[in-house]
C-alpha positions as CSV (number, residue, x, y, z in Angstrom):
1,M,170.3,9.1,-1.3
2,R,173.9,10.3,-0.7
3,R,174.8,12.9,1.9
4,R,178.1,14.8,1.8
5,Q,179.9,16.5,4.6
6,P,179.5,20.3,4.9
7,N,182.2,22.5,3.3
8,K,183.1,24.8,6.2
9,A,184.3,27.5,3.8
10,S,180.8,28.0,2.5
11,V,179.3,28.5,6.0
12,L,179.3,32.2,6.8
13,A,179.0,33.4,10.4
14,G,178.0,36.5,12.3
15,A,176.7,39.4,10.3
16,A,177.8,37.9,7.0
17,V,176.1,38.8,3.8
18,F,176.8,37.1,0.6
19,T,176.1,38.3,-2.9
20,L,175.2,36.2,-5.9
21,L,175.4,37.9,-9.3
22,L,174.0,35.7,-12.0
23,S,173.4,36.6,-15.6
24,G,170.5,35.1,-17.4
25,D,168.7,36.5,-20.4
26,G,170.9,39.7,-20.3
27,M,169.9,40.5,-16.7
28,A,171.9,40.5,-13.5
29,F,170.5,39.1,-10.3
30,D,171.6,39.9,-6.7
31,L,171.0,37.5,-3.9
32,K,171.7,39.0,-0.4
33,L,170.6,37.8,2.9
34,A,167.7,40.2,2.9
35,P,164.6,40.6,5.1
36,N,162.4,39.3,2.2
37,P,163.7,36.7,-0.3
38,K,160.4,36.7,-2.1
39,R,161.4,39.4,-4.6
40,Y,164.5,37.5,-5.6
41,F,162.5,34.4,-6.1
42,R,160.0,36.1,-8.3
43,E,162.7,37.5,-10.6
44,L,165.1,34.5,-10.7
45,P,165.2,33.0,-14.2
46,L,164.7,29.3,-13.3
47,G,166.1,26.8,-15.9
48,T,168.8,29.1,-17.2
49,I,171.5,29.4,-14.6
50,T,174.0,26.5,-14.6
51,Q,175.6,24.8,-11.7
52,D,179.0,26.1,-13.0
53,E,177.7,29.7,-12.7
54,L,176.5,28.9,-9.2
55,I,179.9,27.5,-8.1
56,R,181.7,30.5,-9.7
57,K,179.6,33.0,-7.7
58,L,179.0,31.2,-4.4
59,G,181.7,28.5,-4.2
60,L,180.8,25.0,-3.2
61,P,177.7,24.4,-1.1
62,A,177.8,23.7,2.7
63,E,175.8,20.5,2.0
64,R,174.8,18.4,-1.0
65,L,172.1,15.8,-1.3
66,T,171.1,13.8,-4.3
67,V,167.4,12.6,-4.6
68,G,166.5,10.9,-7.8
69,D,167.7,13.2,-10.7
70,A,167.9,16.3,-8.5
71,E,170.9,17.7,-6.7
72,H,170.1,19.8,-3.6
73,W,172.9,22.3,-2.8
74,M,172.5,24.2,0.5
75,Y,174.2,27.5,1.2
76,V,174.0,28.5,4.9
77,V,174.1,32.0,6.2
78,S,173.9,32.7,10.0
79,S,171.6,35.5,11.1
80,A,173.1,38.8,12.2
81,D,170.6,38.8,15.1
82,S,171.6,35.5,16.5
83,P,174.4,33.1,15.6
84,F,172.0,30.2,16.5
85,T,169.4,31.1,13.9
86,R,170.3,29.3,10.7
87,K,169.1,30.7,7.4
88,S,169.7,28.8,4.2
89,Y,169.1,28.8,0.5
90,T,168.8,25.4,-1.1
91,Y,169.3,25.3,-4.9
92,V,167.6,22.4,-6.6
93,L,169.6,21.5,-9.8
94,I,168.2,19.2,-12.4
95,G,170.2,18.5,-15.6
96,G,172.9,20.9,-14.4
97,V,170.6,24.0,-14.1
98,I,168.7,25.6,-11.3
99,A,165.2,24.3,-11.3
100,D,164.1,25.8,-7.9
101,V,165.4,27.5,-4.8
102,I,164.1,27.0,-1.3
103,Y,164.6,29.4,1.5
104,N,164.6,28.3,5.2
105,D,164.9,30.5,8.2
106,G,162.6,29.0,10.8
107,G,160.5,32.1,10.5
108,P,157.6,33.4,8.5
109,W,159.1,32.6,5.1
110,N,160.4,29.2,6.1
111,G,160.1,26.8,3.1
112,I,159.1,29.3,0.4
113,S,160.4,28.4,-3.0
114,A,161.1,30.2,-6.3
115,K,158.7,28.0,-8.2
116,T,155.9,28.8,-5.7
117,E,156.5,32.5,-5.8
118,Q,156.6,32.6,-9.6
119,A,153.3,30.7,-9.8
120,K,151.5,33.4,-7.9
């Protein structure tokens, strides 16, 4: 297991909102720090978006972690309500494509994932 240092440029503070526009199967997807990430997770085309597309749209992740054959790329966004509340999206990449995304906010949706939402 390797852990890399955070890329400070990818950590957004204050009332920051980031947008991710990804094309897959002719559709565009918007990821914003929204009150409910569940809708984004249900619509995200897992297995089609490459790590190169992810880097082009979001830049390098704040943290990277390799576990087995999976790369975990975390993008951190601070809450507008409190600079101490850390919200993050962790993209799980297998074979160079997004296999899952996990949202963490310390609140009611802490730990939800795209795979779980799509299985419902």
